[in-house]
Structures are given as C-alpha cells and as structure tokens.
C-alpha positions, -999 to 999 in steps of 0.1 A, spaced: 0 0 0 12 35 -8 -3 70 -4 -4 82 -40 -26 98 -66 -4 84 -94 -28 62 -115 2 43 -129 12 29 -95 -16 3 -90 -11 -9 -126 27 -13 -123 27 -28 -88 2 -56 -96 -32 -68 -84 -22 -71 -47 -12 -34 -45 -35 -7 -30 -32 30 -36 -45 53 -9 -59 84 -26 -77 116 -15 -70 112 22 -88 141 40 -86 155 75 -121 143 84 -109 107 80 -124 100 46 -103 82 20 -104 65 -14 -85 32 -19 -79 18 -54 -67 -15 -67 -68 -32 -101 -81 -63 -85 -114 -64 -66 -104 -93 -44 -75 -73 -30 -99 -46 -17 -123 -73 -4 -94 -89 15 -84 -55 30 -120 -50 42 -117 -81 64 -94 -62 87 -120 -35 94 -143 -36 124 -180 -43 117 -187 -7 126 -161 6 101 -174 -17 73 -208 1 75 -192 33 62 -173 16 33 -186 16 -2 -170 -9 -26 -174 2 -62 -167 -21 -92 -144 -9 -119 -163 3 -149 -137 -14 -171 -118 -40 -151 -92 -45 -179 -63 -53 -155 -83 -78 -135 -64 -112 -136 -34 -98 -155 -4 -107 -133 24 -102 -159 40 -68 -154 52 -69 -190 17 -72 -202 5 -45 -178 32 -22 -190 23 -29 -226 -13 -21 -219 -2 12 -204 16 20 -237 -15 12 -256 -36 35 -234 -11 63 -233 12 69 -204 43 88 -192 67 71 -217 43 74 -247 16 100 -243 -4 94 -275 -10 57 -270 -28 37 -298 -51 59 -318 -87 59 -305 -79 35 -277 -97 38 -243 -105 11 -218 -135 -3 -237 -116 -5 -270 -86 -19 -253 -106 -48 -239 -118 -56 -274 -82 -54 -288 -70 -79 -261 -99 -102 -269 -90 -101 -307 -54 -110 -300 -64 -138 -276 -88 -153 -301 -62 -152 -328 -38 -171 -306 -64 -196 -294 -69 -209 -330 -33 -224 -328 -29 -230 -290 -53 -245 -265 -34 -228 -236 -20 -193 -240 10 -185 -219 18 -149 -208 49 -148 -230 30 -160 -261 3 -134 -254 28 -106 -248 47 -114 -281 15 -115 -301 2 -83 -285 35 -64 -290 34 -73 -327 -2 -60 -328 7 -27 -311 39 -22 -332 19 -26 -364 -10 -4 -355 10 25 -341 35 23 -369 64 24 -344 75 -13 -348 81 -38 -321 116 -26 -313 104 8 -303 74 -7 -283 97 -31 -265 119 -1 -255 89 18 -242 78 -12 -221 114 -16 -208 113 21 -198 83 14 -177 96 -18 -161 132 -8 -154 130 29 -144 150 28 -111 127 32 -81 153 50 -60 190 50 -50 204 26 -24 220 56 -7 227 46 28 250 19 42 261 12 78 297 20 86 309 19 122 275 24 135 269 55 114 254 61 80 273 67 48 254 84 19 278 78 -10 257 74 -42 269 61 -75 251 52 -108 256 15 -98 234 20 -67 201 18 -85 174 -4 -71 145 -17 -92 109 -27 -85 107 -63 -71 146 -64 -73 145 -74 -110 177 -61 -126 176 -56 -164 200 -79 -182 200 -59 -214 189 -24 -222 191 -4 -255 211 28 -257 180 49 -252 177 36 -217 214 37 -208 206 59 -178 186 30 -163 216 6 -163 226 -11 -131 259 -28 -123 248 -61 -139 232 -46 -170 248 -49 -204 240 -22 -229 226 -36 -261 238 -13 -289 211 -27 -312 182 -5 -304 158 20 -320 171 52 -336 177 80 -312 176 117 -321 187 148 -300 159 173 -294 169 209 -291 148 211 -259 144 244 -240 172 269 -235 205 249 -232 188 217 -220 186 192 -249 175 156 -246 173 123 -265 141 109 -278 130 79 -300 134 88 -337 102 69 -347 80 91 -325 67 124 -338 92 151 -344 98 182 -367 125 206 -378 119 241 -363 107 263 -391 129 292 -378 162 277 -366 160 243 -384 168 224 -353 153 189 -345 125 192 -319 103 164 -304 65 167 -301 67 179 -265 92 207 -272 74 223 -301 44 244 -310 26 256 -341 28 293 -351 4 307 -376 21 332 -400 7 354 -428 25 356 -461 36 391 -470 29 385 -507 -5 369 -510 -18 372 -474 -22 334 -470 -20 320 -435 2 289 -429 11 270 -397 46 257 -390 62 239 -361 87 259 -340 109 250 -311 97 266 -278 123 293 -279 114 304 -315 77 299 -307 79 324 -278 99 349 -298 74 346 -327 44 350 -305 58 379 -285 78 398 -312 61 406 -345 81 395 -375 83 427 -396 96 420 -431 76 444 -453 88 471 -477 82 499 -451 107 483 -427 133 479 -455 128 516 -464 132 527 -428 165 507 -425 177 522 -458 170 557 -446 188 551 -413 218 537 -433 220 569 -455 216 592 -425 244 574 -406 267 577 -435 261 613 -446 249 631 -414 268 612 -386 298 602 -408 296 565 -397 323 543 -412 316 510 -430 278 514 -426 272 491 -456 287 462 -437 261 464 -408 232 441 -404 197 454 -400 199 451 -362 233 468 -361 219 497 -383 191 503 -357 216 501 -329 240 525 -345 212 549 -353 200 549 -317 235 555 -305 241 584 -329 208 601 -318 217 597 -281 252 611 -287 237 641 -305 213 647 -276 240 646 -250 261 670 -271 231 694 -271 227 690 -233 195 670 -236 206 639 -217 184 609 -213 176 594 -179 195 561 -182 221 549 -176 226 571 -145 264 568 -147 289 564 -175 305 530 -183 337 540 -165 318 538 -132 319 500 -136 356 499 -135 362 523 -106 329 527 -88 325 557 -66 287 554 -61 285 519 -46 307 494 -27 310 457 -29 289 436 -4 292 400 -16 289 377 -46 255 360 -53 256 327 -71 223 321 -88 227 283 -88 226 283 -50 191 298 -49 183 313 -15 212 299 4 224 334 11 197 338 38 216 316 61 249 335 57 255 355 89 279 378 71 251 392 49 222 389 73 218 427 77 214 431 39 187 403 34 156 426 36 170 450 10 182 421 -12 149 404 -12 132 437 -21 156 440 -50 151 405 -63 114 409 -60 115 438 -85 130 413 -110 98 393 -110 72 421 -106 49 425 -135 24 453 -139 -10 452 -156 -13 487 -171 -13 505 -204 21 512 -217 14 527 -251 -13 548 -269 -19 519 -293 -53 502 -292 -37 471 -278 -2 470 -263 22 445 -279 27 412 -261 63 420 -252 50 443 -225 34 412 -208 66 393 -210 89 416 -190 91 428 -154 80 464 -149 115 477 -140 130 464 -174 102 483 -192 110 514 -172 148 511 -179 141 508 -216 117 538 -217 142 559 -197 170 550 -221 153 564 -252 134 595 -263 106 574 -276 88 545 -257 119 523 -258 98 496 -276 126 484 -298 148 478 -267 120 458 -251 114 439 -283 150 429 -287 153 421 -250 126 394 -255 142 382 -287 176 378 -271 161 362 -240 146 334 -262 177 329 -283 188 293 -276 225 304 -278 219 327 -248 236 312 -218 215 305 -188 217 328 -158 216 297 -136 253 293 -137 261 331 -135 272 351 -105 261 386 -96 280 411 -75 257 426 -48 266 462 -42 254 489 -17 246 523 -30 253 556 -11 217 557 1 219 522 16 199 504 -10 213 475 -29 221 468 -65 233 440 -87 262 440 -112 259 412 -137 284 402 -164 272 381 -193 277 371 -229 250 379 -255 251 363 -289 245 387 -318 212 383 -336 224 378 -371 261 370 -368 283 346 -349 298 372 -326 292 371 -289 293 404 -270 306 409 -235 282 429 -215 279 443 -180 249 459 -163 245 475 -129 210 482 -116 190 488 -84 153 484 -78 147 519 -91 174 527 -116 196 514 -144 230 525 -130 256 517 -157 261 495 -187 289 482 -209 289 463 -242 317 457 -268 293 457 -298 297 486 -323 270 507 -306 277 496 -271 286 519 -242 324 523 -234 345 546 -213 326 578 -207 295 568 -227 260 566 -214 243 544 -240 220 515 -234 223 492 -264 199 462 -270 224 437 -256 
C-alpha cells in the first residue's frame, strides 16, 4: 500500500497493490486496486462498525483484473497512453482496449489450447507495433522504460554504527529487485551494475529542448524541424505558429521550437517594404549626417543600434541627456557610487539567507530580487492594444528601456525578449552577480554576461548594474555599445 494519486502505481505494482488516494482531514479516503479481491481482503481487517461506512465500487472497465504479468500490464499502459508514450494507440480507451485484447487472444487460441503470458505478450506487442507504426523494437523499448526505471537510490549503508550516503550510478534499485540484463542505448541511464548495454536499439535523435537543455528521444515518435532555426524538436518541445505571407496574405502553420515559438508570439516578424525603407533611410543618415564608417557592412539590427546610439550622442552633445544609464560606463571599472557587499551565485538559490555575514542586507536584497519578477497590468502605449512583449517583461525592465530612449523604448524591449529566447543565450543559472550597496543604503546588482549577436556569430561581452529603481551603468563591446565615458543602453 502507498499514499499516491499516481494512477500508474496500481497498474505497475500488480493486483495485490492498494493506492490510498484523496485522504482528507475528516478521516475519509479512497482506496484503489486493479483487483477487486484485494480490496475485499483488505476490508476483512476492518471492524464491523467501520465496514458500514465503506462503499466498494466495481471498476467500470476491469481490464487489468487477472493480468499478473508486469510486462503485459506495461504494454497495456503504452496502448492506453502513459508517461513514456503519451499518445497511445489511436482511439484506444479502456472499452476499446478490452476488445483489442480479446481479438489477439482469439487469434492465438486458434493455434494453441493454452495461451502463456509470453505468447500473449509477443502477439500483443506485434499487434501494437503494427497499429502504431512504431514497430516492435520501439514498443519493447517503451515497455522496458516502464519496467526498469530505477525506483530509488540505495543511498545509505552502515559504517561503524553510522550512515554513509555515497551514491553512484551503480546504486540503482529496481521494483521487485528485478535487474535488467540488457537495455538499449536509449535507456542507458537506467543501467545497473549487472546490466549490459545492447547497442542494437531503436534510432535516437537529439531534441533541441528548451534553453540549453537538450534531450534524447526515439526517432520513430513524432518530431519536426523548427521552421525558424531548423533544429530537431520532439513533439513535447514544439508548438505551431500561424504566420501570414507578405505576398498573398495566405495563412500557414509551421512547427517551431519553444524558444522560437515564444519569440514569434511575442515579437512581431516585420519583413515588409516599409521596414526595409526605414532601414535604408537610417543607413543613409548614418553615412552622410553622422559620418559613420563602414555602414554598408552592418546588419539590420546593427543599423538600428548605430542609429539609436548616434541620436543619443547628439542629444548629449546638445545638453538634452536621457535618464538612463545614470552613470557612464567608466563607473563600472572604478565605482564611486557603490561598494561591494558579496557575490551571489544564482545556482545556489536562496542559500544566502543563512549566511551570517550578509544577514543585515537580506531585507534589501529580497526587495531588489522581487522587482526582477514584478509585472504590472497597465497601459504602456497609446496603441489600441499593447504588444505582447509588455506582458513578458518585469516592470523595471520596461522602465529602464523607456528611460534609455526619447521614444517609448519599444525596440529595446522587443529585442530584449528576442535575445532572451535565443537558444544560444547562456542560462543565468550558472552566473554570478555582485551585490553592491549604494550611497543611500539600497542594494544593486552588477551582472556580467555574454550575449550572442542576432544575425552574426559574434558574442558580445556585457555588464549591467542596476538597483530596484534605476539602471545605474552598462557596458557592451558591440559597435554601438557603451564604453568609457559613454551613457548608452544598447539592445544587448
């Protein structure tokens, strides 16, 4: 017996297993088993008074009743759809599954008076492999994935009266103590010390996944190439995006990885003639008015960056400075407006709260971190409907972007979202921030990072310093980035 709401547990554990579900504070509970006799036996241990309050309900479709083979039970899970294979067989539910099992048994009984579990399993797996189009090799791998997923680690052993918690890959334990003798490459993570890897297995592909976390999946299951980045993505890591053709206005749907999907949904894909004309006008003005060198070599994104930078430099020259950044880039090298407190490693989460050395700064630090995840539901533009990018970013990022430009800062916000969903963008999880204290006692963060260019292979080195209220200073080594005594917020 186990307390669990996982519907797979009673199936995997067999007919003698009872799952205790929906246990409430008033003493009511629901007990589930795939075998009615198991529940009837359990009721024998109740007092006569307790039995009066128990209601035994027959299963509507007792398809697992009498099925003792765990292999057959696992195969039935694959047919219905489960964790290892969500779709299952097409149009199969408990009523249809019962009919499918009956068909296979009748087919076998024409040749054998007695049907063994192994014979029934082999016939059933052929049937499933054919009707799913996956083949028996893939179905056998899915069944093995159910049967041989390690239940837990054997993590504690007695040494001199104490406990040692040294865990290795060889310390896996399996349900019923059944150790797999052979496993295909796809299930190599499930291998125990006595398991031999069988290199003859189904085709494996590498899914792009989310962020920098790719994963393997079975090549015969559903997959696509991302319409934007052309990377392989499995069914679970992809979504459709509907796009309108510029030429004929026809709408088409294409599969995208989750990163490209988010970018497409949040950032409009502008590729019309008006956009090209705007870029061409910027290019000409950079060359003739601002005397920008090698302007013909710049990408569209770099043209916009350079144009913004030129306008900001002109404004500063005319004594019309913008609000952000508060300090020039040189402040990052020799800060006079803040002092170092400690380094915050993001991978350690909230471990800093137990550090006595920073205890006095915890309230201010929590306030600062809270601003990084604070979103506001309000109107940001005078458009009929604000673009979706405003819903994707915390309020202080939107404020920093607006204060860094003469206009609404929309393009900064748009590109922020685009860069954030770039799969080449390194995760902040492994980054470290410097926590600094400003002159007024509030705290800020100084974060160094590497940001891939949108349309080139370059990776830019960036630094940003900010508090809960202000964008303090920035640095970037892109062509339009802030350096030395500059006060320019580029898109990186």
